[in-house]
N, C-alpha and C positions, 0 to 999 in steps of 0.2 A: 468698151474697146477704144473709143475715141479718147477717153481719159488716159488709157494706157499708152496709146500712140503719142499723145501730147507729152507725157512724162518722159518717154524714150527720146523724143525729139529734144526735150529740154536737157536731158543728160548728154546727148550727142553735141549740142551746141555749147555746152559748158566745157571748155577746153581742158581745164585742170582735172575735172572729174573724168572726162573721156580718156585722158592720158593715163590716169590711175587704173581705170577699168581695163584698158588695153594692156598695160604692163602686167596686171594681175593675171589676165588670160594667157599672156605669153609665158609667165612664170609657171602657170599650171600646165601648159603644154610641155615645158621642159621637165616638169615633175612626172608627167605621164610617159615621156620618152625614157626617162631614167628607170621607170618601173619595168621597162621591157629590155633593158641592157643586162644580159645574163652574165654571171660570174662563171668562167670555165672551171671544170673539174668536178661537177656534180651530175648525177643521173636525173635529169629533168623529168623524164617519164615516170620515175618512181615517186617523185614529189607530187605530180598531178594525180597519180593513182591514190596516194595517201590523202590528198585533199578531197577527192571524190568520195572516199570511204568516210572521211570526217564529216562531209556534208550529209551523209546518211546516218550520222550518230556514231561514227567509229571512234577509236581511242584517240585519234588526233584532232578531235573537234576543237580543242583549244587553239590549234593553229589557224582555224578559220577566223577567229577573232583578230589575230595579228594580220592575216591576209586582208581582212576587211579594212583595217586601219591604214594599210599600206597600198590599197588599190590593186591587190593581186600580185604584189612584189614577191611573195613567197612562192606562188605558183610558177613564176618565171625565174626563180632563184636570182633575183635582181641585185644590183649593187646597192640598192636601198632596202635590202632584206629586212632590216630592223625598223625601218621607217623612223618615226620621231619618238618611239617608245622610250629610248634612253633619255631624251631631253625632257619628256613628260615626267619620268621617274626622278630626274635631277631636280626639276621644279618642285615636285611634291616633297622631296627630302629637304630642300632648303626652306620650304614653308613650315615643315615640322620642326626643323632646327631653329627657325626664327622664334619659336616659343621658349626654347631652352638656352639659346646663346644671346646674351645681352647685346653684342655688337651688331648682329643681324636685326635685332629689335630696334636698335637705334637707327640703322639704315632705313628701315621702313618709315620712320618718322621724318626723314630728311626729304621726303617728296620725290621729285623726278630724279635728282642726282643720286639719291640713295637707291632708287629702283634700278638705275643704270648699273650701279655697283653690284647689286644682287643678280641682275641679268648676266653680268660678266662672270660671277661665281657659278651661275647655272651652266654657262657654256663650258667653263673649265671642268666642272664635275661631269658633264655629259661625255667627255672624251674617254676617261677610264671606264665609266659605266657602259658605254657602247662597246668597248673592247671586250670587257668581261661578258656582257650579255650576248655578244656575237658568238663566243665560244659555247655558251649555254644553248643558244638557238641551233647551232650546228649539231651539237650532241643530241638535242631533242628530236631533230629531224631524223637522225639515225635510229633513236629509240622507238619513235612512233612508227617508223616504216615497217610494214609487214612483208615487203618484198626484198629485203636485204639492205645492204649499206648504200646510202645516198652519197655520203661524203666519207673519204678515207680519213677519219679522225685520228688514226694512229700515226699518220705521216705528217710531221710538223712542217715539212717543206710544202705541203698542200694547205694545211690548216692556217698557218701564220699569214700567208698572203691573202687568204679568204677573210680572215678576221680583220686584217688591216683595211681591206677593200670595203667590207661592210661598215667598219667604223668611219671610214672616209665618206661613205654614202650618207650616214646619219649626219655628219658634220655639214655635208653639202646641203642636205635638206634644211638643217638649222639655219644656214646662211641664206638659202633661198626664202625661207619664211621671214627672216628679218628684212630682206629686201622688199618683200610684199608689204611688210609693216611700214617701212620708210617711204617707199615710192609708189606703193599700190594702195589698195583700199584699207590697209591696216589689219591688225590681228592675224598676221601671216601664218603662224603655226596652226591656228584653228582652221584657217581656210585650206591649208594643205591636208589636214586630217579630214575635213569635209569632202575635199576632192577625192581622196582615197576611198571613202565610204560610198560616195555617189558612183564612182567608177565600177563598183561591184554590183550595182543594182541591175543592169541589163543581164548579167550572168545569173543573178538570183531569179529574175523573171523567167529567163529561158529555161532554167532548171525546173522551176515550178510548173511551167507549161508542158514540159515533157513528162513530168511525173504525176500530174494531177488532171482531173477532168474539168470541164467548163464550170460546173457549179462550185467546185473547190476554188478555181481561179477567181471567180466572182466573190466568194467569201473572203479570200485573201486580200483582194482589192478593197473591199468594204472595210475589213479590219485595219488595213494599212491607213486608209483615209481617216477612219475614226480615231486611230491612235495618233495620227498627225494633228488632228483638230484638238484632241485632248491635251497633247503636249503644248501646242501653241497657247491654248487657253490658260493652262496652269503657269507656263513660263512667263506670260505677260501679267498674271494676277499679282496683286500686292495689297498689303494692308497700309492704308494711308493714315498715319498718326498725325492728328492736327497739332500745329505748333503756332503760337502767337508771339510775335516780336514787337517790342515797344518801339514806337517811332519817336522822332525828335519832339513832336508836339505831344504834350502830356495826354491829351484826350484821344490821340490817334493810335491805332494799332494795325500791324500788318499780319495778316493771316496766311499761313502756308501749311505745308504738310511734309512729313517725313515718310517716303515710300519704303516699305519693308517687303521685299519679295518673299513669296511663299517658298519658292525653291532658290534659296540664297546660295546653296552649295554647288549648284549646277551639276556637272557630270562627275566631279571629283570623288564623291562617295562610292559611285559605281566602279570607278577605276581602282580605288583602294580595295574595294570588296572583291573584285575580280582577281586582282593581284594576289590577295591572301587565299581566297578559296580555291584558286587553281594550283597553289603550291602542293597540297596533299596529293592531287592527281599526278603532278609532275614527279614528285618523289616516289609515288607508287609505281610509276613506269620503270624506275630503276630497281625497285624492290622485287618486282615479279620476275626479274631476270637474274636475281641473286641465287647463289648456290645454297643458301640457308633456307630450309623448308619453312621455318618460323617467319622469316622476313617475307617470303613469297606469300604466305597466308595473310600477313598484315597488309601487303600491297593489294591482294585480291579483295580484302574487306573494304579498304579505302576506295578502290575503284568501283566496288559494288554500290556504295552509298554516296560517294562524293565525286562522281565522274561527271564533268561538264557535258560530255557527249550524251548522257542519259540521266538527266537530273531526277533524283528521287525526292520524296517529301523532306527527308532530313537535309538534303543538299539545299533545297529551296528555303527551308527554315533558317539554316545557318547563313545562307546568302542574304536573306532579308534582315537578320539580326546585325550582320556586318554593315549593311547599308545604313540601318538606323544608327548604329554606333558611330560610324564615320561621318554621317550627316551632322549629328550633334557636336562631334569633335571639331569638324571643319568650321561650322558656323561659330563655335566658341572662340576660335583663333582668328577669324576674319572679321567678326563683328564685335566691337568692344562697347558695351552699354555705358560704361563709365566715361569713356572718351567722348562718345556722342552726347551724353548728358552734359559734360563740361563744355563742349562746343556750343550747345544750345544756350547754356547759361552765360557764356562769354559774349554772345551776341544779343544779350538781354531778352532771351526768349524763354518760353515755358510751355509745357503741355497742359491744356485745361484740365483742372481737377487734380493736378499733381504738383507738389512743390519742387522748385529747382533743386538739383543736387541729388542726394541719396534716394529720395522718393521717385524721382524721374528715372534714375538708373535702375531701380528695382522694377519699375513698370516696363521699361524697355527690355530688361532681361527676361521677365516673364512672358512678354509678348513674343520675343524672339524664340524662346523655347517652344511656345505653342505653334508658331509658324514652322519651326524646324521639325516638329512632329508630323505636321501635314506634308511638309516637303519630303521627309523621309518616306512617308506612306506613298506619296506620289512616285518617287524613284523606285521603291520596291515593287509597286504595281507595274510600272513600265518595264522593269527588268525581268520580272517573273511571269506576268500574265501572258505575254506573247509566246513564251515557251510552252505554257499549259495549253494555249490555243492551238499551237502547232501540233502538239501530241494528240489533242482531241480530234482535230480535223484530219490527221493522217492515221487515225485508228490506233494511237498509242505508240507507233513506231518513231514518230518525230522526223520522218524522212522528208516531209514537206514543210518548208519554212516560209516565214513572211518575206516579202521583198526586201525588207530592211529590218534589222533588229530594233528592239525598243531603245537600247543604249545608243545605237547608231542614230536613231531618229532624234534623240535629244540633242546630239551634237549637230545634226543637220539643221534642225529647227533653230537652235541657238545661233548658229553661224548665219543662217539666212536672215533672221530677225536683226542681228547685229549689222549685217551688210546693208539692209534696208534703212536702218537708223543712220548709218554713216552716209549713205547716198542722200538721204533727206537733209542731213545737216550740211552737206556740201552744196546742195541746191539752194538752201536758205541763205548760206553764206554768200553764194554767187549773186543772188537777188539783192542781198543787203549791200554788196560792193557796188552795184549798179546805181544805188540811190545817191 
C-alpha cells in the first residue's frame, strides 16, 4: 500500500503527467455524457426491451456487442450510436489495402510522416462508412425488434437527419480520441473503447446478481479473475530471440534479444471473425421475413446453426477457424521476417546458429508461424470458452453471462497494460530530466 501511495504521489507531483491524466479523464467524462444524449424520433422503450431479450439469448444478441463497445449508447439511442466501429473498420480496410496497393505500402516505409498520411486516409474513409453503417444499424434495430417499429425507416425526413447525426457522433468520437492521443495519455481510440466496455460492467454485475444465486456469483467472479490473469500472462509473454551485434572492437560483442509476442495480432482477428460470422445471422433476419418460403427456410437454418445468441457447435467451430485464419493473415502482413533479417544484418548483427540473410529470414518466419499458432489458440479459447462456461453455469440457457466477455477483457487488459507502460515511461523521463 505504501508503495502504491508513493507512486500516486509521484504521478501527482509530475505536472506534465498529471495534466495528461486529468485531460484524459475529462475527455472520458465528455464521452460518457455523449452516450446519454438521445436522438429524438425513436421508441427508446422498445430498444431497451430488445436489449433485455438479447441479454437472455434473443435474436438481437449481436446488438449487445455493439452496446458493449459504445458503453450502452444503443440502449439510450445516443448520438454516438455507432461508436467507433466505422473508424475501426476503416483502419482494418486500409491495413488490408496496404498489402495490395503499392502507394500505401510505400507510406508505411516513410515512418511518422507516412503514418500521418495513412491516418488522414482513415479519417476520410470513416465518414462514408459511418453514413452507410448508420442506415444498416437503424434497419437492424427495426428487424430485430419483436415489439414493432423502433424507427420509421420509410420516412426519409426522419431517417436522413438520424443518419447524419449518428455519422457526426462517430466523427466527434474520432476527434475526441485523437485529442486524447495528442494531449492525454495517448492511444485515444483504444482508451475510448476501453471506457465503453468498462461502463457496461456495473450493468452486467447487476443483471447477474438478479438472475443468479450466491454460489453462481462466486463462480462468475472466480472465472472473471482467472480469465483476467490468463490474458495478462499471455499478453505479456514473448519469445526472446537472442541477437549478437559486432562492436567496434574486434573482440567485443553486444548481446541483445528480439522480443516476439505470442499474441502479436492483439484483438484484430476476433474483430475480423465477429464481423464475418455475424453476417449470416444479419442476412437471415431479413430472409425469415421474406415472402418466399424457400428464403424463409434458408434463414431459419442459418439462425439455427449460426446464431450468435445461441452458439452451436458448428458456430463455435467456424468462429474458431476464422480466428485462426485471420491471426495468421494479420501476423503475415504486420511482421515481415525479410525486413527484420535485413535490419539485423545492416546493424552487423546475427542470430546465433543462423547465417545472416536468407537463413535468418527462414528462422524468423518459422518462429513467427509457431507463435501465431499459439496466439490463435489463445484468442480462440478466450473468445469461445467464456460462452461455453456461461451456458454450463446457467444450465444450457446462456441467460447468465460473465461480468465482461473474453473479447472485451482482451481490450481492457491491453489498454490497462499500455497505460501503465506509458505512465512508467513518463515517470522515468521526469526523473531523467531532474538529473
